[in-house]
Structures are given as structure tokens and as C-alpha cells.
N, C-alpha and C positions, 0 to 999 in steps of 0.2 A: 611229229613225231610217231616213226614207223620200229621197228621192232626190227634191231642191225644180225644179234649175233644171240647164238645161245652158248651155249656149251658143256660139254658133255663129264664128270672128273669120269679115267678109270682107273683101273687099279694098276695094268702093262700096258707100256703105249705101247712097243711093239704088236703086241697079239691084238688088243685092238685097231692099229692103223691095217693092220694083216685081217682082219677084222670087216672094216668098214671101205675099207678098198678092193682085194680080191673078194672077197664077201657078195656084201649087201653091192661093192659099183661104182663109188662113190670118186667121185673124182677130186685127190685134192689139190688147190688150191695154193694152202702151202704148209709145210712141212719142215719144224724142229724137233729130232729127233733129243737132241742135250736140251734142250727147254724143258721137252716134256707135251709139244701141241703139233698138232693139228690144225687145215680148215681145207673145209668143203666146199667144193662149189653145190651148189645145189638154184632154186629159182630163183629166191625172193630173199634168204634170210640165211645165211653159213652157220654150216653147222661143227662145231669143234670138238674134238674129243684136249681130254689134257692131265694127265699125271695128277693121280691126286696124290697129296699130302694127310690128307686125314684121310680114313676108309673105311669111317661115316658113311663121305659122301659117295660113295660106292654098292651100288649091287639094290637101285632101291626102281620103283613105278618114276621116270621121266616125264610120267603126259606131253609128249613130244608124237607126233604123228605124222609120218613118214607118206606121202601124195604116190599112187600110181594111178596109169592105165586101168588094167588088169588086174583084180587080188588074186581073181584066181587063177590064170596064169602066174602073175609072182611069188605067189605062195607057195604051188606047188615046183616054181626055179628053186626059190630058199631054202627052204623041203631037201629039195637035194641038194642044196649045196654042206648041209645040218644045223640052217638054222633049225632050235627051239623055239616051238609054236608053242602059247600058251592057251591061244584061242585062234580056232579054226576058221578063215573066211565066214561068219553070221549077219546077217540085215541084222541092223538096230533098230529099236523104235522107235529109234530121233527121225530113220531115216535116212543113213550113212548100212555101208558095210564094211568090217573088218576083221583083220585079226589082229593077236600080240602075239609078237615078239620078242626075244631076249637075247643081249650082247653077251657077250664069254663071259662077265664080270656079274651075270644078274642080270645088270639094265634093264627097263620093261621098255616095249616102243608099243605104240600102234603100228597099221601098217590100213590104210586104209584109201577104199573107193568113192567119193563121193558124188555121186551121180544116182539119176535112176532105174539103169542099166538090170540092174535086180530090184527093184522094186519089188515086185511076183514071189518075190523067196520070202 
């Protein structure tokens, strides 16, 4: 068994689609505005946004982490595009190097660089 997909609930599908495609630069594998669904190509797991029918499913900490090769450069690039970061890149006690950001609905994500290039920070 392996993790196949992760769905994220959003309040405004078109706004979310613009954020994930345009701002974050994810490539949509399939999208259907009438159904309120888009799945994005990521390395091993499909990441999808889904129009929520229940507002309590939107605007929460997701526990979802996006991995990048260079966290400092990615943080700088996304912040310049207006992405709201609630935590700047920071070395973690467990050895990781990560930042935390929000989408337009307030859904919160990790942005991680999981290697040892920043072990001295």
C-alpha cells in the first residue's frame, strides 16, 4: 500500500487554482471547474484541490509538506509573489530545514528542504 493522493478543501476553486498553478507553479494533471476539482503533478503523490461544501474543512493546518531543492531561494521567490509565510526558513531540532506558508483560504503548509546543507544553522 502507498499513499496515492491528498485532497485539500478550498472555499473558492478558481482563486485556489490560480494560486497553486500561477503562484506556486504546480502543473495541473487534470482540472474540472464545474466539478470543483484539480489534481497537480507532484513526484509521488497527487495533490488535489476540491471545492468544499463544508466551511469547517477550509482554513486549517494541513500537515502537508512541499519539498524544494533550495528553501532559501524558494522562500524568497514565493514571498516576492505575495505568498504569506507564518514562519521563515528555520533549522528544526529534528534536523530539517523548513518554513510555513498559507494559501488564500488560510490552509497552512510546510515548505521543506530535507538535507544537511544547512546543518550549521
